[in-house]
Every structure is written in C-alpha cells, then in structure tokens.
C-alpha positions as CSV (number, residue, x, y, z in Angstrom):
1,E,2.5,6.4,-7.1
2,L,5.8,4.9,-8.4
3,A,4.1,2.8,-11.0
4,E,2.1,5.9,-12.2
5,R,5.5,7.6,-12.7
6,G,6.7,4.8,-15.0
7,H,8.7,2.7,-12.5
8,R,8.5,-1.1,-12.4
9,V,7.0,-1.9,-9.0
10,T,6.7,-5.2,-7.1
11,G,4.4,-5.2,-4.1
12,V,4.8,-7.8,-1.4
13,D,2.6,-8.8,1.5
14,F,2.3,-11.9,3.7
15,A,-1.5,-11.8,3.8
16,P,-3.4,-12.9,0.7
17,A,-6.3,-10.5,1.5
18,M,-3.9,-7.5,1.5
19,V,-2.4,-8.6,-1.9
20,A,-6.0,-8.8,-3.3
21,L,-6.8,-5.4,-1.9
22,A,-3.6,-3.9,-3.4
23,R,-4.4,-5.5,-6.8
24,G,-7.8,-3.9,-6.8
25,K,-6.4,-0.5,-5.9
26,A,-3.8,-0.8,-8.7
27,A,-6.4,-1.8,-11.2
28,A,-8.7,1.1,-10.2
29,R,-5.8,3.5,-10.9
30,G,-4.9,1.8,-14.1
31,V,-1.3,1.0,-13.2
32,A,0.7,-2.2,-13.7
33,V,2.2,-3.5,-10.5
34,R,3.4,-7.0,-9.8
35,F,2.0,-8.3,-6.5
36,E,3.3,-11.4,-4.6
37,E,2.6,-13.1,-1.4
38,A,5.9,-13.3,0.5
39,D,7.5,-13.1,4.0
40,A,9.2,-9.7,4.6
41,E,11.7,-11.5,6.7
42,Q,12.7,-13.9,4.0
43,L,12.2,-12.3,0.6
44,P,12.3,-14.7,-2.4
45,Y,14.3,-12.5,-4.6
46,P,18.0,-12.6,-5.7
47,S,20.5,-10.3,-4.1
48,G,20.8,-6.8,-5.7
49,R,17.5,-7.0,-7.6
50,F,15.9,-3.7,-6.5
51,D,16.9,0.0,-6.6
52,L,14.5,0.9,-3.8
53,V,12.8,-1.0,-1.0
54,I,10.0,0.8,0.9
55,S,8.5,-0.5,4.1
56,R,5.4,1.2,5.3
57,H,4.1,0.6,8.8
58,L,5.5,-2.9,8.8
59,L,8.3,-3.3,11.3
60,W,6.0,-3.3,14.3
61,T,4.1,-6.4,12.9
62,L,7.2,-8.6,12.6
63,P,8.5,-11.1,15.1
64,H,12.1,-10.6,13.7
65,P,12.3,-7.0,12.4
66,E,16.1,-7.0,12.2
67,A,15.9,-10.1,9.9
68,A,13.5,-8.2,7.7
69,I,16.0,-5.3,7.5
70,D,18.7,-7.7,6.5
71,A,16.5,-9.2,3.8
72,W,15.6,-5.8,2.5
73,I,19.2,-4.7,2.4
74,R,20.2,-8.0,0.6
75,V,17.8,-7.3,-2.3
76,L,19.1,-3.8,-2.8
77,R,21.6,-3.1,-5.6
78,A,24.8,-1.3,-4.7
79,G,23.8,2.3,-4.1
80,G,20.1,1.3,-3.7
81,R,18.0,2.9,-1.0
82,L,15.9,1.5,1.8
83,A,13.1,3.7,3.1
84,V,11.2,2.8,6.3
85,V,8.0,4.7,7.0
86,D,6.7,4.1,10.5
87,S,5.7,5.7,13.8
88,K,6.1,5.4,17.5
89,L,3.0,5.3,19.7
90,D,3.2,7.5,22.8
91,S,1.2,6.4,25.8
92,G,-2.1,8.1,25.6
93,A,-1.3,10.0,22.4
94,G,-2.2,7.4,19.8
95,P,-5.3,7.0,17.8
96,P,-8.4,5.4,19.4
97,P,-8.3,1.5,19.6
98,T,-10.9,1.3,16.7
99,E,-8.4,3.0,14.4
100,N,-5.2,1.3,15.4
101,A,-4.2,-2.2,14.5
102,R,-1.6,-2.3,17.3
103,T,-4.4,-2.3,19.9
104,S,-6.5,-4.8,18.1
105,A,-7.4,-8.2,19.6
106,E,-5.2,-9.9,17.0
107,Y,-2.1,-8.1,18.0
108,A,-3.0,-8.1,21.7
109,A,-2.8,-11.9,21.6
110,I,0.7,-11.9,20.1
111,G,2.1,-8.6,21.2
112,D,4.5,-10.0,23.8
113,R,6.3,-11.7,20.8
114,L,6.6,-8.6,18.7
115,P,9.6,-6.6,19.7
116,F,8.6,-3.4,17.9
117,L,4.8,-3.6,18.7
118,G,4.6,0.0,20.0
119,G,6.9,1.3,17.3
120,R,10.3,2.8,17.7
121,A,11.6,6.4,17.7
122,R,13.0,7.4,14.3
123,E,16.5,7.9,15.9
124,E,16.4,4.2,16.9
125,I,15.6,3.2,13.3
126,E,18.4,5.4,12.0
127,D,20.8,3.7,14.4
128,L,19.4,0.3,13.3
129,L,19.9,1.0,9.6
130,A,23.5,2.2,10.2
131,T,24.3,-0.8,12.4
132,H,23.1,-3.1,9.5
133,G,25.5,-1.4,7.1
134,L,23.6,1.3,5.4
135,V,25.3,4.6,4.7
136,N,23.9,8.2,4.2
137,V,21.3,7.4,6.8
138,G,18.8,10.2,7.4
139,S,15.2,10.8,8.4
140,D,12.3,13.2,8.3
141,P,9.5,13.6,10.8
142,M,6.9,13.9,8.0
143,L,5.2,16.9,9.7
144,D,3.5,17.8,6.5
145,V,1.9,14.4,6.2
146,V,0.8,14.4,9.8
147,A,-0.7,17.9,9.4
148,A,-2.6,16.7,6.2
149,Q,-4.0,13.7,8.1
150,E,-5.1,15.9,10.9
151,Q,-6.8,18.3,8.5
152,R,-8.5,15.4,6.7
153,M,-9.9,14.2,10.1
154,L,-11.2,17.7,10.8
155,D,-12.8,17.9,7.3
156,E,-14.5,14.6,8.1
157,G,-15.9,15.9,11.3
158,R,-13.6,13.8,13.5
159,A,-11.3,15.0,16.3
160,P,-7.7,14.8,15.1
161,T,-5.5,12.3,16.9
162,P,-1.8,13.1,17.4
163,R,0.5,10.8,15.5
164,R,4.3,10.7,15.3
165,R,5.2,9.4,11.9
166,Y,8.5,9.5,10.1
167,V,10.5,8.2,7.3
168,V,14.1,6.9,7.8
169,W,16.3,6.0,4.8
170,G,19.7,4.6,4.1
171,D,21.7,3.6,1.1
172,A,23.4,0.3,0.3
173,P,27.1,0.9,0.0
174,G,28.3,1.1,-3.5
175,A,27.7,3.2,-6.7
176,R,26.0,6.2,-5.1
177,E,29.1,6.7,-2.8
178,E,31.5,6.4,-5.7
179,V,29.6,9.0,-7.8
180,A,29.5,11.4,-4.8
181,G,33.2,10.9,-4.4
182,R,34.0,11.9,-8.0
183,I,32.0,15.2,-7.9
C-alpha cells in the first residue's frame, strides 16, 4: 500500500520463504519494494534511516520482543513513527488452530521461550513503547478491520471468529514535537 502511494518501502523478514512470497505479491501489484532477509531484533540499518517502522503480527514470534522494539526505535529518524499491529488471544476466543500460527506445532515446540506468544493487550504495548522512550503514544482497537474480517468470513461461508486486533503507535522524540510546539 505505501509503495503504491509513492513511498520508498523496505520489507524485512527473517524467513527466506516469506521474503519470496512478499516479492511475488509486490510484483503482482506492480510496485517497487526492496525486500531483505534480516533479524527484527538486530536490524542491519544505520540509526535514523526510516520515517516509519511498521510491525504487523510479529512481536509474539520473537524471543526478545523488547530488543526488537529498541532496534525499531533506533532506525527511526527524529520525529519518526513506530506502528505495531498485533492482537491478544483470549482463552477460547481465538481462531481455530488450523487458522492460527500461535497454536501450530512449530510454535508449540518453542512457545515456552516466547514471552509474547499469546499476544499482549494494547495497553501493555502502549506502556512498553512509552517505557522505551517514544512520545505521543496512542492506539486504536481497529474495530472496522475486525468487522471487515468477520464479514469476509461470512461471505466465504465460514463462521466468524472473534479477534482482538489493534494498532499502537509512538513517535521518536524530535522534529514532530518541535513543530507541534511552534504552532
């Protein structure tokens, strides 16, 4: 979406298969996106390189999620924004095991080593971003996205499964604060 709107985009994933899949999707949409294999907890980019860092359903997969947040903040320019899209599984309210990687055999084998395996409430992620130095921290429960997903499932003849998704954001201290202060 960002590349289609004229932004320069770099996509990062640890898994070569996911990078290949993303390249195929970008090619099918006719957009130029740079894709790289990298570790989200140790990004290979210089400090201050990006205006925006987006993490989508990733924190729960990481053995050191707070190290990843620090890495993401490090690569933001002053006034840049970090956006974390994620969810929290409620006992008995999540999607069926066939539709949820968190309940897969792969993650079952390493789940005890993943501190965010079940996800975290958005308020916890807000606190985490603020604790790690971001300002203007806020969030949205993405109720419109959840409703659209439920409608899509109904349209496909499937029973909708309740999901609690959200986006949490925060800004790196710097330019955006200074502009707001001069208005």
